[in-house]
Every structure is written in C-alpha cells, then in structure tokens.
C-alpha positions, 0 to 999 in steps of 0.5 A: 943044115940037114938036121934043122930042116926036118925040125924046122918042118915039124915045129911049123907043122905043130903051130899050124896044128896049134893055129887049126885047133884054136880056130875050131875051139873058137868057132865052136864057141861063138856059134853056141853063144850065137845059138844060146842067146837066139834061144834065149830070145823066143 
C-alpha cells in the first residue's frame, strides 16, 4: 500500500497538469479567434 500512495499522487498531478495545459490552450485559441473575428469586422 505504501508504494501505491506516491504513484497515485504522481498520476493525479500529471492529470491535473494536462487538464490545466488543455484549459490554457483552449482559452488562448478562443481569445485568438475572437480577436481575429473582431479585426475582420473592422
């Protein structure tokens, strides 16, 4: 059981890191699309 603890924490941190990276990527993409759309309207 002691060896499963650190492994579980490592996997959890990895998943949280991937989720955070994906969120930032999607947010940056949406902001860029909105800015491009507003520049195209002008």
